[in-house]
N, C-alpha and C positions, 0 to 999 in steps of 0.2 A: 641423531642430529647433534651438532655441537651447541655449546652455550650461546655462541654468537648467532647461529642460525635460529635458535629458539627465540632470542631477544628480537631479532628482525621480524620473525613470524608473528610474534605477539604484538609488535608495534604496528604492523600494517594489516591487521585484520584476519589472522588465522592462516593455517597451513594451506598452501595452494593445492596439495594433493588430496585434501579432504573432499569426500563425495558430497555434492550439493544437489539433491534431486529437486527438480523444478516444481513439480506439483506439490510436494510436501512443504517446500519453502513458502510458496504462495499461500497454501492453506494455513500454515502457522502464522504468517503475517496477517491474514484475514481474521484470525482468531485472537489477535492482539498478543501474540507470543513471539518470542525471539525465533527467527528462521533457523538459527544454528542449533539451539538446544531444545526449543519448544517449551521451556520452563519460565524464563523471565518475561516480564511485560515489555511490549514494544513501544507503548505510548505512555508518557507521563501526564498528559492532559488530552483533550479531545483530538487535536491533530499534531501535537508536539511529540516527536519521536525522541526516546531517551538517547543520551549520548553513548551509554554502554549498557549491555545486558547485566542485570544484577546477578544472574545465575552463572553465566559462563564468561562474561567480560568482553563479548564481541562488541566492536566499535560500530556505532550507527551514526555518529555525528557527521559523517561525510556523505550520507545518502542524498540523492537528488531526485526526489519524487516530483517536485515542481508542480506543473499543471496537469500532468497525466491523470491523476485520480479524478479531478473535476471534469475533464473531458470524457472519461469513461462513465462517470455518473450521468452526465448529460446524454451521452449516446444510448446507454441502457435504459434509463428512465424515460427519455424522450420517446423511444419506440414503445415501451410498455404503456405509458400514459396516453399517447396518441392512439394506440390500438384500443385501449380501454375506452377512451372517449368515443371513438368511432363505433365500437361495438355497442356501447350504451345508447348512442344516438340512433342506431338502427332499430333498437327495441323500444326505447322511450323517447318520444318527441318532446323535448323540454326546451324552454327558452335558454338563451346563451348565458344569462346571469346565473341560472341554476347550475349549469355545467361548470361555470367558473367557480361557483361556491363549493362545488364537490371536488373538482380536479385540482384546483390551486393548492388547497391545504394538503391533499394527498401527495402532490408533487413536492411540496416543501418538506413535509415529514419524511417521505421516502428518501429524499436527497440527503437530509441530515443523518438519517439512520445508516445509509449505505456509504457515506463518504469515508468514514474511518476504516471500515473493513477493506474498502478498495485501496486506500492509501497503504494499509498494512500489506496487502497483496503486492502492490508495486514495490515496496521496500523489500519484500521477500523475493520478488522476481530479480531485482537488482543484485541482491545478495547471492542468489543461486547462479546468476550469469556472470558473477564477479565484476560487476560494473561499478564505476565511480569509487574506486579505492577498496572495494570488497575483495579484490583478487590478490592481495598481497603486494601489489606494486604501489609506489607512492606517486600520487598525482602532484606535479609541481605546477605552480602558477606560471602561465605563459604571458610574458609582456608583449603587447602588440605595438 
């Protein structure tokens, strides 16, 4: 590679010919690690993604996880919690307020615990599929 190609590669998110296994990238993201190197932290706070990996320098400032992590948390936990509620209600006949006192806190805690790993997985997915600037191309603003 020439010096100019290296500069462009570094500027726009890594070499386009680097292998990016989907499963490994999602797993690293879910473990709060850089999908590229697996060493640097992905989050600087609860849901704030770092701008660059401290270990390899991969850019993350252009990720677009948006609302997908929240939708996935709702989808997954909705099925688990409703199934748990229904199974419990078949075995133990309890008043509605008792079920609410049991399942509401479980839902809140489970949502808060699963939101960051799922967002990391979405960022890893975007990186592996070269979406939103992770593929070496520059996304320009389109004026409508």
